[in-house]
PyMOL Python script that loads the backbone (N, CA, C, O; Angstrom):
from pymol import cmd

cmd.read_pdbstr("""\
ATOM      1  N   UNK A   1      13.734  -2.997   3.973  1.00  0.00           N
ATOM      2  CA  UNK A   1      12.830  -2.009   3.439  1.00  0.00           C
ATOM      3  C   UNK A   1      11.879  -1.563   4.544  1.00  0.00           C
ATOM      4  O   UNK A   1      11.275  -2.383   5.236  1.00  0.00           O
ATOM      5  N   UNK A   2      11.763  -0.279   4.690  1.00  0.00           N
ATOM      6  CA  UNK A   2      10.852   0.307   5.675  1.00  0.00           C
ATOM      7  C   UNK A   2       9.697   0.941   4.908  1.00  0.00           C
ATOM      8  O   UNK A   2       9.906   1.869   4.128  1.00  0.00           O
ATOM      9  N   UNK A   3       8.484   0.448   5.125  1.00  0.00           N
ATOM     10  CA  UNK A   3       7.347   0.969   4.376  1.00  0.00           C
ATOM     11  C   UNK A   3       7.145   2.462   4.598  1.00  0.00           C
ATOM     12  O   UNK A   3       6.555   3.136   3.754  1.00  0.00           O
ATOM     13  N   UNK A   4       7.624   2.984   5.714  1.00  0.00           N
ATOM     14  CA  UNK A   4       7.449   4.410   6.008  1.00  0.00           C
ATOM     15  C   UNK A   4       8.235   5.290   5.037  1.00  0.00           C
ATOM     16  O   UNK A   4       7.971   6.487   4.932  1.00  0.00           O
ATOM     17  N   UNK A   5       9.197   4.702   4.330  1.00  0.00           N
ATOM     18  CA  UNK A   5       9.939   5.435   3.305  1.00  0.00           C
ATOM     19  C   UNK A   5       9.181   5.467   1.978  1.00  0.00           C
ATOM     20  O   UNK A   5       9.539   6.228   1.078  1.00  0.00           O
ATOM     21  N   UNK A   6       8.142   4.649   1.852  1.00  0.00           N
ATOM     22  CA  UNK A   6       7.407   4.512   0.587  1.00  0.00           C
ATOM     23  C   UNK A   6       5.959   4.983   0.704  1.00  0.00           C
ATOM     24  O   UNK A   6       5.446   5.637  -0.204  1.00  0.00           O
ATOM     25  N   UNK A   7       5.308   4.662   1.798  1.00  0.00           N
ATOM     26  CA  UNK A   7       3.900   5.009   1.988  1.00  0.00           C
ATOM     27  C   UNK A   7       3.804   6.431   2.539  1.00  0.00           C
ATOM     28  O   UNK A   7       4.412   6.764   3.556  1.00  0.00           O
ATOM     29  N   UNK A   8       3.026   7.259   1.845  1.00  0.00           N
ATOM     30  CA  UNK A   8       2.865   8.648   2.248  1.00  0.00           C
ATOM     31  C   UNK A   8       1.392   8.942   2.515  1.00  0.00           C
ATOM     32  O   UNK A   8       0.503   8.342   1.910  1.00  0.00           O
ATOM     33  N   UNK A   9       1.153   9.871   3.424  1.00  0.00           N
ATOM     34  CA  UNK A   9      -0.209  10.304   3.714  1.00  0.00           C
ATOM     35  C   UNK A   9      -0.233  11.826   3.632  1.00  0.00           C
ATOM     36  O   UNK A   9       0.458  12.518   4.380  1.00  0.00           O
ATOM     37  N   UNK A  10      -1.046  12.328   2.703  1.00  0.00           N
ATOM     38  CA  UNK A  10      -1.186  13.762   2.504  1.00  0.00           C
ATOM     39  C   UNK A  10      -2.673  14.098   2.590  1.00  0.00           C
ATOM     40  O   UNK A  10      -3.470  13.545   1.832  1.00  0.00           O
ATOM     41  N   UNK A  11      -3.062  14.993   3.501  1.00  0.00           N
ATOM     42  CA  UNK A  11      -4.482  15.290   3.708  1.00  0.00           C
ATOM     43  C   UNK A  11      -5.246  15.640   2.427  1.00  0.00           C
ATOM     44  O   UNK A  11      -6.414  15.271   2.307  1.00  0.00           O
ATOM     45  N   UNK A  12      -4.638  16.328   1.481  1.00  0.00           N
ATOM     46  CA  UNK A  12      -5.340  16.744   0.274  1.00  0.00           C
ATOM     47  C   UNK A  12      -5.313  15.744  -0.866  1.00  0.00           C
ATOM     48  O   UNK A  12      -5.878  16.006  -1.928  1.00  0.00           O
ATOM     49  N   UNK A  13      -4.675  14.615  -0.670  1.00  0.00           N
ATOM     50  CA  UNK A  13      -4.538  13.636  -1.752  1.00  0.00           C
ATOM     51  C   UNK A  13      -5.315  12.373  -1.402  1.00  0.00           C
ATOM     52  O   UNK A  13      -5.079  11.753  -0.366  1.00  0.00           O
ATOM     53  N   UNK A  14      -6.240  12.003  -2.277  1.00  0.00           N
ATOM     54  CA  UNK A  14      -7.059  10.800  -2.113  1.00  0.00           C
ATOM     55  C   UNK A  14      -7.709  10.735  -0.727  1.00  0.00           C
ATOM     56  O   UNK A  14      -7.820   9.668  -0.124  1.00  0.00           O
ATOM     57  N   UNK A  15      -8.131  11.898  -0.244  1.00  0.00           N
ATOM     58  CA  UNK A  15      -8.841  11.955   1.026  1.00  0.00           C
ATOM     59  C   UNK A  15      -7.984  11.593   2.228  1.00  0.00           C
ATOM     60  O   UNK A  15      -8.506  11.176   3.262  1.00  0.00           O
ATOM     61  N   UNK A  16      -6.676  11.748   2.100  1.00  0.00           N
ATOM     62  CA  UNK A  16      -5.781  11.450   3.206  1.00  0.00           C
ATOM     63  C   UNK A  16      -5.464   9.973   3.369  1.00  0.00           C
ATOM     64  O   UNK A  16      -4.881   9.565   4.373  1.00  0.00           O
ATOM     65  N   UNK A  17      -5.850   9.167   2.376  1.00  0.00           N
ATOM     66  CA  UNK A  17      -5.546   7.733   2.439  1.00  0.00           C
ATOM     67  C   UNK A  17      -4.060   7.520   2.175  1.00  0.00           C
ATOM     68  O   UNK A  17      -3.428   8.318   1.483  1.00  0.00           O
ATOM     69  N   UNK A  18      -3.504   6.445   2.726  1.00  0.00           N
ATOM     70  CA  UNK A  18      -2.086   6.166   2.480  1.00  0.00           C
ATOM     71  C   UNK A  18      -1.840   5.833   1.005  1.00  0.00           C
ATOM     72  O   UNK A  18      -2.496   4.962   0.433  1.00  0.00           O
ATOM     73  N   UNK A  19      -0.894   6.536   0.412  1.00  0.00           N
ATOM     74  CA  UNK A  19      -0.565   6.377  -1.007  1.00  0.00           C
ATOM     75  C   UNK A  19       0.877   5.898  -1.155  1.00  0.00           C
ATOM     76  O   UNK A  19       1.650   5.872  -0.198  1.00  0.00           O
ATOM     77  N   UNK A  20       1.205   5.526  -2.368  1.00  0.00           N
ATOM     78  CA  UNK A  20       2.548   5.045  -2.670  1.00  0.00           C
ATOM     79  C   UNK A  20       3.371   6.189  -3.235  1.00  0.00           C
ATOM     80  O   UNK A  20       3.027   6.762  -4.268  1.00  0.00           O
ATOM     81  N   UNK A  21       4.465   6.519  -2.548  1.00  0.00           N
ATOM     82  CA  UNK A  21       5.448   7.517  -2.982  1.00  0.00           C
ATOM     83  C   UNK A  21       4.815   8.818  -3.463  1.00  0.00           C
ATOM     84  O   UNK A  21       5.278   9.411  -4.438  1.00  0.00           O
ATOM     85  N   UNK A  22       3.772   9.258  -2.794  1.00  0.00           N
ATOM     86  CA  UNK A  22       3.151  10.529  -3.137  1.00  0.00           C
ATOM     87  C   UNK A  22       2.279  10.489  -4.382  1.00  0.00           C
ATOM     88  O   UNK A  22       1.731  11.514  -4.786  1.00  0.00           O
ATOM     89  N   UNK A  23       2.145   9.323  -4.992  1.00  0.00           N
ATOM     90  CA  UNK A  23       1.298   9.196  -6.179  1.00  0.00           C
ATOM     91  C   UNK A  23      -0.158   9.059  -5.743  1.00  0.00           C
ATOM     92  O   UNK A  23      -0.456   9.056  -4.548  1.00  0.00           O
ATOM     93  N   UNK A  24      -1.049   8.946  -6.702  1.00  0.00           N
ATOM     94  CA  UNK A  24      -2.470   8.861  -6.387  1.00  0.00           C
ATOM     95  C   UNK A  24      -2.964   7.425  -6.234  1.00  0.00           C
ATOM     96  O   UNK A  24      -4.164   7.214  -6.055  1.00  0.00           O
ATOM     97  N   UNK A  25      -2.085   6.442  -6.300  1.00  0.00           N
ATOM     98  CA  UNK A  25      -2.495   5.057  -6.087  1.00  0.00           C
ATOM     99  C   UNK A  25      -2.342   4.743  -4.606  1.00  0.00           C
ATOM    100  O   UNK A  25      -1.287   4.970  -4.014  1.00  0.00           O
ATOM    101  N   UNK A  26      -3.413   4.217  -4.018  1.00  0.00           N
ATOM    102  CA  UNK A  26      -3.413   3.985  -2.573  1.00  0.00           C
ATOM    103  C   UNK A  26      -2.969   2.568  -2.224  1.00  0.00           C
ATOM    104  O   UNK A  26      -2.939   1.667  -3.062  1.00  0.00           O
ATOM    105  N   UNK A  27      -2.630   2.419  -0.961  1.00  0.00           N
ATOM    106  CA  UNK A  27      -2.330   1.095  -0.417  1.00  0.00           C
ATOM    107  C   UNK A  27      -3.532   0.184  -0.648  1.00  0.00           C
ATOM    108  O   UNK A  27      -3.380  -0.980  -1.018  1.00  0.00           O
ATOM    109  N   UNK A  28      -4.720   0.724  -0.426  1.00  0.00           N
ATOM    110  CA  UNK A  28      -5.938  -0.074  -0.568  1.00  0.00           C
ATOM    111  C   UNK A  28      -6.153  -0.528  -2.004  1.00  0.00           C
ATOM    112  O   UNK A  28      -6.651  -1.629  -2.236  1.00  0.00           O
ATOM    113  N   UNK A  29      -5.784   0.309  -2.971  1.00  0.00           N
ATOM    114  CA  UNK A  29      -5.882  -0.102  -4.381  1.00  0.00           C
ATOM    115  C   UNK A  29      -5.044  -1.353  -4.607  1.00  0.00           C
ATOM    116  O   UNK A  29      -5.521  -2.342  -5.164  1.00  0.00           O
ATOM    117  N   UNK A  30      -3.803  -1.297  -4.171  1.00  0.00           N
ATOM    118  CA  UNK A  30      -2.882  -2.422  -4.386  1.00  0.00           C
ATOM    119  C   UNK A  30      -3.369  -3.663  -3.643  1.00  0.00           C
ATOM    120  O   UNK A  30      -3.346  -4.762  -4.197  1.00  0.00           O
ATOM    121  N   UNK A  31      -3.804  -3.502  -2.409  1.00  0.00           N
ATOM    122  CA  UNK A  31      -4.304  -4.647  -1.652  1.00  0.00           C
ATOM    123  C   UNK A  31      -5.534  -5.248  -2.322  1.00  0.00           C
ATOM    124  O   UNK A  31      -5.699  -6.468  -2.338  1.00  0.00           O
ATOM    125  N   UNK A  32      -6.390  -4.404  -2.871  1.00  0.00           N
ATOM    126  CA  UNK A  32      -7.578  -4.881  -3.573  1.00  0.00           C
ATOM    127  C   UNK A  32      -7.196  -5.676  -4.815  1.00  0.00           C
ATOM    128  O   UNK A  32      -7.799  -6.710  -5.101  1.00  0.00           O
ATOM    129  N   UNK A  33      -6.196  -5.200  -5.554  1.00  0.00           N
ATOM    130  CA  UNK A  33      -5.730  -5.945  -6.726  1.00  0.00           C
ATOM    131  C   UNK A  33      -5.192  -7.314  -6.314  1.00  0.00           C
ATOM    132  O   UNK A  33      -5.486  -8.321  -6.957  1.00  0.00           O
ATOM    133  N   UNK A  34      -4.416  -7.344  -5.257  1.00  0.00           N
ATOM    134  CA  UNK A  34      -3.875  -8.617  -4.777  1.00  0.00           C
ATOM    135  C   UNK A  34      -4.996  -9.541  -4.321  1.00  0.00           C
ATOM    136  O   UNK A  34      -4.980 -10.736  -4.620  1.00  0.00           O
ATOM    137  N   UNK A  35      -5.970  -8.992  -3.599  1.00  0.00           N
ATOM    138  CA  UNK A  35      -7.087  -9.801  -3.097  1.00  0.00           C
ATOM    139  C   UNK A  35      -7.947 -10.351  -4.237  1.00  0.00           C
ATOM    140  O   UNK A  35      -8.563 -11.409  -4.107  1.00  0.00           O
ATOM    141  N   UNK A  36      -7.980  -9.619  -5.353  1.00  0.00           N
ATOM    142  CA  UNK A  36      -8.780 -10.088  -6.488  1.00  0.00           C
ATOM    143  C   UNK A  36      -8.061 -11.180  -7.283  1.00  0.00           C
ATOM    144  O   UNK A  36      -8.631 -11.776  -8.197  1.00  0.00           O
ATOM    145  N   UNK A  37      -6.796 -11.432  -6.919  1.00  0.00           N
ATOM    146  CA  UNK A  37      -6.064 -12.511  -7.563  1.00  0.00           C
ATOM    147  C   UNK A  37      -4.950 -12.080  -8.494  1.00  0.00           C
ATOM    148  O   UNK A  37      -4.262 -12.920  -9.074  1.00  0.00           O
ATOM    149  N   UNK A  38      -4.764 -10.763  -8.644  1.00  0.00           N
ATOM    150  CA  UNK A  38      -3.660 -10.303  -9.506  1.00  0.00           C
ATOM    151  C   UNK A  38      -2.324 -10.661  -8.857  1.00  0.00           C
ATOM    152  O   UNK A  38      -2.168 -10.574  -7.639  1.00  0.00           O
ATOM    153  N   UNK A  39      -1.385 -11.054  -9.672  1.00  0.00           N
ATOM    154  CA  UNK A  39      -0.041 -11.331  -9.177  1.00  0.00           C
ATOM    155  C   UNK A  39       0.749 -10.022  -9.124  1.00  0.00           C
ATOM    156  O   UNK A  39       0.339  -9.008  -9.688  1.00  0.00           O
ATOM    157  N   UNK A  40       1.869 -10.068  -8.445  1.00  0.00           N
ATOM    158  CA  UNK A  40       2.747  -8.894  -8.409  1.00  0.00           C
ATOM    159  C   UNK A  40       3.111  -8.487  -9.828  1.00  0.00           C
ATOM    160  O   UNK A  40       3.100  -7.304 -10.167  1.00  0.00           O
ATOM    161  N   UNK A  41       3.435  -9.477 -10.657  1.00  0.00           N
ATOM    162  CA  UNK A  41       3.857  -9.187 -12.023  1.00  0.00           C
ATOM    163  C   UNK A  41       2.732  -8.532 -12.825  1.00  0.00           C
ATOM    164  O   UNK A  41       2.990  -7.633 -13.624  1.00  0.00           O
ATOM    165  N   UNK A  42       1.492  -8.972 -12.621  1.00  0.00           N
ATOM    166  CA  UNK A  42       0.360  -8.375 -13.333  1.00  0.00           C
ATOM    167  C   UNK A  42       0.139  -6.923 -12.903  1.00  0.00           C
ATOM    168  O   UNK A  42      -0.158  -6.060 -13.729  1.00  0.00           O
ATOM    169  N   UNK A  43       0.285  -6.671 -11.621  1.00  0.00           N
ATOM    170  CA  UNK A  43       0.134  -5.300 -11.118  1.00  0.00           C
ATOM    171  C   UNK A  43       1.222  -4.408 -11.697  1.00  0.00           C
ATOM    172  O   UNK A  43       0.946  -3.296 -12.148  1.00  0.00           O
ATOM    173  N   UNK A  44       2.452  -4.895 -11.684  1.00  0.00           N
ATOM    174  CA  UNK A  44       3.570  -4.105 -12.206  1.00  0.00           C
ATOM    175  C   UNK A  44       3.426  -3.852 -13.706  1.00  0.00           C
ATOM    176  O   UNK A  44       3.832  -2.798 -14.197  1.00  0.00           O
ATOM    177  N   UNK A  45       2.862  -4.792 -14.423  1.00  0.00           N
ATOM    178  CA  UNK A  45       2.643  -4.604 -15.858  1.00  0.00           C
ATOM    179  C   UNK A  45       1.525  -3.581 -16.096  1.00  0.00           C
ATOM    180  O   UNK A  45       1.622  -2.747 -16.997  1.00  0.00           O
ATOM    181  N   UNK A  46       0.465  -3.651 -15.281  1.00  0.00           N
ATOM    182  CA  UNK A  46      -0.667  -2.729 -15.437  1.00  0.00           C
ATOM    183  C   UNK A  46      -0.309  -1.311 -14.998  1.00  0.00           C
ATOM    184  O   UNK A  46      -0.854  -0.336 -15.515  1.00  0.00           O
ATOM    185  N   UNK A  47       0.605  -1.207 -14.046  1.00  0.00           N
ATOM    186  CA  UNK A  47       1.012   0.084 -13.495  1.00  0.00           C
ATOM    187  C   UNK A  47       2.534   0.178 -13.529  1.00  0.00           C
ATOM    188  O   UNK A  47       3.187  -0.031 -12.506  1.00  0.00           O
ATOM    189  N   UNK A  48       3.106   0.488 -14.688  1.00  0.00           N
ATOM    190  CA  UNK A  48       4.564   0.440 -14.857  1.00  0.00           C
ATOM    191  C   UNK A  48       5.330   1.413 -13.973  1.00  0.00           C
ATOM    192  O   UNK A  48       6.543   1.267 -13.817  1.00  0.00           O
ATOM    193  N   UNK A  49       4.666   2.388 -13.398  1.00  0.00           N
ATOM    194  CA  UNK A  49       5.340   3.327 -12.491  1.00  0.00           C
ATOM    195  C   UNK A  49       5.513   2.745 -11.092  1.00  0.00           C
ATOM    196  O   UNK A  49       6.194   3.340 -10.257  1.00  0.00           O
ATOM    197  N   UNK A  50       4.903   1.589 -10.826  1.00  0.00           N
ATOM    198  CA  UNK A  50       5.096   0.916  -9.532  1.00  0.00           C
ATOM    199  C   UNK A  50       6.316   0.007  -9.596  1.00  0.00           C
ATOM    200  O   UNK A  50       6.756  -0.413 -10.666  1.00  0.00           O
ATOM    201  N   UNK A  51       6.842  -0.278  -8.416  1.00  0.00           N
ATOM    202  CA  UNK A  51       7.978  -1.182  -8.282  1.00  0.00           C
ATOM    203  C   UNK A  51       7.599  -2.294  -7.307  1.00  0.00           C
ATOM    204  O   UNK A  51       6.667  -2.152  -6.515  1.00  0.00           O
ATOM    205  N   UNK A  52       8.322  -3.379  -7.377  1.00  0.00           N
ATOM    206  CA  UNK A  52       8.079  -4.507  -6.468  1.00  0.00           C
ATOM    207  C   UNK A  52       8.104  -4.045  -5.011  1.00  0.00           C
ATOM    208  O   UNK A  52       7.299  -4.503  -4.201  1.00  0.00           O
ATOM    209  N   UNK A  53       9.016  -3.149  -4.681  1.00  0.00           N
ATOM    210  CA  UNK A  53       9.127  -2.645  -3.304  1.00  0.00           C
ATOM    211  C   UNK A  53       7.857  -1.915  -2.873  1.00  0.00           C
ATOM    212  O   UNK A  53       7.522  -1.904  -1.689  1.00  0.00           O
ATOM    213  N   UNK A  54       7.151  -1.307  -3.819  1.00  0.00           N
ATOM    214  CA  UNK A  54       5.898  -0.624  -3.500  1.00  0.00           C
ATOM    215  C   UNK A  54       4.841  -1.624  -3.037  1.00  0.00           C
ATOM    216  O   UNK A  54       4.127  -1.383  -2.064  1.00  0.00           O
ATOM    217  N   UNK A  55       4.753  -2.733  -3.737  1.00  0.00           N
ATOM    218  CA  UNK A  55       3.782  -3.773  -3.367  1.00  0.00           C
ATOM    219  C   UNK A  55       4.128  -4.340  -1.999  1.00  0.00           C
ATOM    220  O   UNK A  55       3.245  -4.525  -1.162  1.00  0.00           O
ATOM    221  N   UNK A  56       5.393  -4.615  -1.770  1.00  0.00           N
ATOM    222  CA  UNK A  56       5.825  -5.147  -0.476  1.00  0.00           C
ATOM    223  C   UNK A  56       5.578  -4.130   0.635  1.00  0.00           C
ATOM    224  O   UNK A  56       5.233  -4.511   1.754  1.00  0.00           O
ATOM    225  N   UNK A  57       5.750  -2.852   0.342  1.00  0.00           N
ATOM    226  CA  UNK A  57       5.479  -1.808   1.335  1.00  0.00           C
ATOM    227  C   UNK A  57       3.998  -1.780   1.699  1.00  0.00           C
ATOM    228  O   UNK A  57       3.651  -1.573   2.862  1.00  0.00           O
ATOM    229  N   UNK A  58       3.128  -1.984   0.723  1.00  0.00           N
ATOM    230  CA  UNK A  58       1.687  -2.037   0.997  1.00  0.00           C
ATOM    231  C   UNK A  58       1.352  -3.193   1.922  1.00  0.00           C
ATOM    232  O   UNK A  58       0.565  -3.040   2.856  1.00  0.00           O
ATOM    233  N   UNK A  59       1.946  -4.343   1.666  1.00  0.00           N
ATOM    234  CA  UNK A  59       1.707  -5.507   2.528  1.00  0.00           C
ATOM    235  C   UNK A  59       2.251  -5.271   3.928  1.00  0.00           C
ATOM    236  O   UNK A  59       1.610  -5.634   4.914  1.00  0.00           O
ATOM    237  N   UNK A  60       3.409  -4.674   4.020  1.00  0.00           N
ATOM    238  CA  UNK A  60       4.007  -4.377   5.314  1.00  0.00           C
ATOM    239  C   UNK A  60       3.165  -3.370   6.088  1.00  0.00           C
ATOM    240  O   UNK A  60       2.965  -3.513   7.294  1.00  0.00           O
ATOM    241  N   UNK A  61       2.673  -2.350   5.387  1.00  0.00           N
ATOM    242  CA  UNK A  61       1.812  -1.344   6.012  1.00  0.00           C
ATOM    243  C   UNK A  61       0.548  -2.007   6.567  1.00  0.00           C
ATOM    244  O   UNK A  61       0.147  -1.734   7.698  1.00  0.00           O
ATOM    245  N   UNK A  62      -0.071  -2.870   5.776  1.00  0.00           N
ATOM    246  CA  UNK A  62      -1.292  -3.556   6.206  1.00  0.00           C
ATOM    247  C   UNK A  62      -1.028  -4.445   7.418  1.00  0.00           C
ATOM    248  O   UNK A  62      -1.836  -4.484   8.346  1.00  0.00           O
ATOM    249  N   UNK A  63       0.087  -5.153   7.416  1.00  0.00           N
ATOM    250  CA  UNK A  63       0.426  -6.016   8.547  1.00  0.00           C
ATOM    251  C   UNK A  63       0.662  -5.191   9.803  1.00  0.00           C
ATOM    252  O   UNK A  63       0.215  -5.565  10.888  1.00  0.00           O
ATOM    253  N   UNK A  64       1.358  -4.080   9.663  1.00  0.00           N
ATOM    254  CA  UNK A  64       1.628  -3.209  10.810  1.00  0.00           C
ATOM    255  C   UNK A  64       0.332  -2.609  11.349  1.00  0.00           C
ATOM    256  O   UNK A  64       0.133  -2.519  12.561  1.00  0.00           O
ATOM    257  N   UNK A  65      -0.531  -2.207  10.450  1.00  0.00           N
ATOM    258  CA  UNK A  65      -1.817  -1.640  10.872  1.00  0.00           C
ATOM    259  C   UNK A  65      -2.660  -2.683  11.600  1.00  0.00           C
ATOM    260  O   UNK A  65      -3.326  -2.364  12.585  1.00  0.00           O
ATOM    261  N   UNK A  66      -2.634  -3.903  11.131  1.00  0.00           N
ATOM    262  CA  UNK A  66      -3.371  -4.993  11.788  1.00  0.00           C
ATOM    263  C   UNK A  66      -2.812  -5.249  13.185  1.00  0.00           C
ATOM    264  O   UNK A  66      -3.571  -5.402  14.142  1.00  0.00           O
ATOM    265  N   UNK A  67      -1.486  -5.295  13.303  1.00  0.00           N
ATOM    266  CA  UNK A  67      -0.861  -5.482  14.628  1.00  0.00           C
ATOM    267  C   UNK A  67      -1.274  -4.361  15.580  1.00  0.00           C
ATOM    268  O   UNK A  67      -1.592  -4.609  16.743  1.00  0.00           O
ATOM    269  N   UNK A  68      -1.268  -3.141  15.082  1.00  0.00           N
ATOM    270  CA  UNK A  68      -1.617  -1.991  15.898  1.00  0.00           C
ATOM    271  C   UNK A  68      -3.080  -2.065  16.333  1.00  0.00           C
ATOM    272  O   UNK A  68      -3.400  -1.793  17.490  1.00  0.00           O
ATOM    273  N   UNK A  69      -3.957  -2.427  15.419  1.00  0.00           N
ATOM    274  CA  UNK A  69      -5.380  -2.544  15.729  1.00  0.00           C
ATOM    275  C   UNK A  69      -5.619  -3.623  16.779  1.00  0.00           C
ATOM    276  O   UNK A  69      -6.400  -3.420  17.708  1.00  0.00           O
ATOM    277  N   UNK A  70      -4.961  -4.751  16.640  1.00  0.00           N
ATOM    278  CA  UNK A  70      -5.123  -5.829  17.621  1.00  0.00           C
ATOM    279  C   UNK A  70      -4.606  -5.414  18.985  1.00  0.00           C
ATOM    280  O   UNK A  70      -5.211  -5.756  20.001  1.00  0.00           O
ATOM    281  N   UNK A  71      -3.506  -4.687  19.028  1.00  0.00           N
ATOM    282  CA  UNK A  71      -2.936  -4.232  20.296  1.00  0.00           C
ATOM    283  C   UNK A  71      -3.885  -3.253  21.003  1.00  0.00           C
ATOM    284  O   UNK A  71      -4.009  -3.275  22.228  1.00  0.00           O
ATOM    285  N   UNK A  72      -4.545  -2.406  20.228  1.00  0.00           N
ATOM    286  CA  UNK A  72      -5.484  -1.441  20.803  1.00  0.00           C
ATOM    287  C   UNK A  72      -6.719  -2.134  21.357  1.00  0.00           C
ATOM    288  O   UNK A  72      -7.259  -1.725  22.385  1.00  0.00           O
ATOM    289  N   UNK A  73      -7.168  -3.187  20.674  1.00  0.00           N
ATOM    290  CA  UNK A  73      -8.373  -3.896  21.086  1.00  0.00           C
ATOM    291  C   UNK A  73      -8.185  -4.681  22.374  1.00  0.00           C
ATOM    292  O   UNK A  73      -9.158  -4.957  23.076  1.00  0.00           O
ATOM    293  N   UNK A  74      -6.959  -5.041  22.694  1.00  0.00           N
ATOM    294  CA  UNK A  74      -6.708  -5.852  23.906  1.00  0.00           C
ATOM    295  C   UNK A  74      -6.767  -5.058  25.145  1.00  0.00           C
ATOM    296  O   UNK A  74      -6.578  -5.599  26.234  1.00  0.00           O
TER     297      UNK A  74
END
""", "prot")
cmd.dss("prot")
cmd.show_as("cartoon", "prot")
cmd.util.cbc("prot")
cmd.orient("prot")
């Protein structure tokens, strides 16, 4: 799975934040739910239009962004 096939960035949508499949739910929304303790299953139940691959894409995007940020700082 390549997160670039799932995560989209559109300047006019949610202030240009990375979203899932062009929807209005952002990567940050999903990461915040996970950080608050929600399980994948709870997120999928609360947002039935999401898929497991969407959650994994958010995690992959965050990991890639962290790697990129660390590389720039060095």
